[in-house]
N, C-alpha and C positions, 0 to 999 in steps of 0.2 A: 345536519342535513342527512336525509335518508335516501338511499338509492332505490331504484324501481322495485327491487326484490325485498325491500324492507331492511337491508343491511345498512348500518351506518357507514357513511362515506369514509370516516376515519379508519374503520377496519379494512375497507377495500384498499385504501392507500397504503396501510401497513403491509398488507399482503403483496401489493405491487412493489413496494420498496424492497421487500424481502426477495421476491423473484428477480427483480432487476439486479440486485446485488449478486445473487447466486449465478445468474446467467453471465453477467459481466466478469465475475471472478473466474468461473469455469472456462470461459472463452479465452481470457487473458492468460490464465495458467497453462492452458493447452498450447497457446502460441509461444509462451516463454520456455517450453520444454526444450526447444532447439538450443537455448542458451544454458540449459541445465539449472534454471532458476524458476522460482514462482514469485507471486506478489509479495510474500513475506521477505524473501531475499532482496527483492527490488526495493522494498520499503527501507530496510536496514542500509543497503548500499546508498540509496538516495539521501538518507539522513546523514550518513557519514560524509558523503561528498559535499553536502551543503554546509554542514556544521563543524566538520573536522572530527578528530578523535573524541569519543564519548565513552563514559563508563557504561557497562552493560545495563545497570539499573536505570540510567537515564534513557537508554534506548527502549527499555520496557515501558517506561512512563510515556515517552513521546509517541510510541507506536501503539500503545494500549494492547500489548501482547503479554501473555502470561510468561512467567520466568522460565519455565521448562521449555516452552516453545522457542523462546529467545536463545536459550542455550543450544538447542538443536540447530537453529538457523545459523548462529555464529559458528558453531562447530563445522557445519557444512560449508560455509563461506571460507573458513580457514582451510578445510580439506581441499577446496578448489583453488586456493591461493588468491582469493579475492579480498580477504580481510585478515587481520591478525590482531591478537591481543598482546599489548605491551604494558609493562608497569607504568602507572601514571606518574607524570612528572610532579604533580601536586601532592599525591599521597602514594608513597612507595608500597603501601599495603594493598592497594587496589590496582586494577588493570583498566586500560582504556582500549576500545576497539578502534582500529585504524583500517581505512580502505587502502588497498594496494593499487599500483598502477594497472595491473591486470583487472582489478575490480572496477576501476574507472572505465576501462575500455569495454568490459562486459556490460557495465551499467549503461553506457551510451548505446550499445547495440540492442540491449533488452528494452530500453526506454523507447527506442524507435519501433520495436515490435509491438510493445504495449500500446503505443500511440496509434499505430495502424489498426490494431484490433479494436480499440475504442472508436476510431473513425468509422470502421465497418458497422459496429453496433449502433452508432448514432446516425448512420446514413439516411434513415427516414426523416430526419429533422433538418430544417433549414438552419442557416447560421444564426438567425435571430432566435429560433426556437432553442438551439443549443445554449445560447447566451442566457435565455430566460430560464431554462432548466438548471443551468449552473447557479444562477442567482437564487432560485427557489431552494435548491438543495443546500446552498451555503447558509441561507436563513434557517432552514430546518436543522442543520447540524449545529449552528450557533445556539439555537433555542434548546436543543436536546442536551448540549454540553453544559448548559447552565450559564 
């Protein structure tokens, strides 16, 4: 399908997805500053809260983050007392990252802030349109992930 200006619709959608991601990420990161967190921190804390202690390598794979960024994020979470590295019970040569009680409390507050920010960004959409957008993006992600 070709848009009125001759550009293929796929290219337009690709640009829109990129801009939507950038705007949503920037707005959410701005809102999370009050918690001294950004979306990367929120992703790590959420994963640890849901799945329990995990090796750093597993976090890298689950969150699709490069190793050096993950080290920075975990170092920052440790500095703030929100997570810590402990020797793994399964393999004493490796470490697992644990969320702390302070981390759980900050995660709850930050999640509420991120949710409110997304609600503001999605305000132009009806409930049915939000559901449809969610479904379409889930299908897109599933297809892209292989």
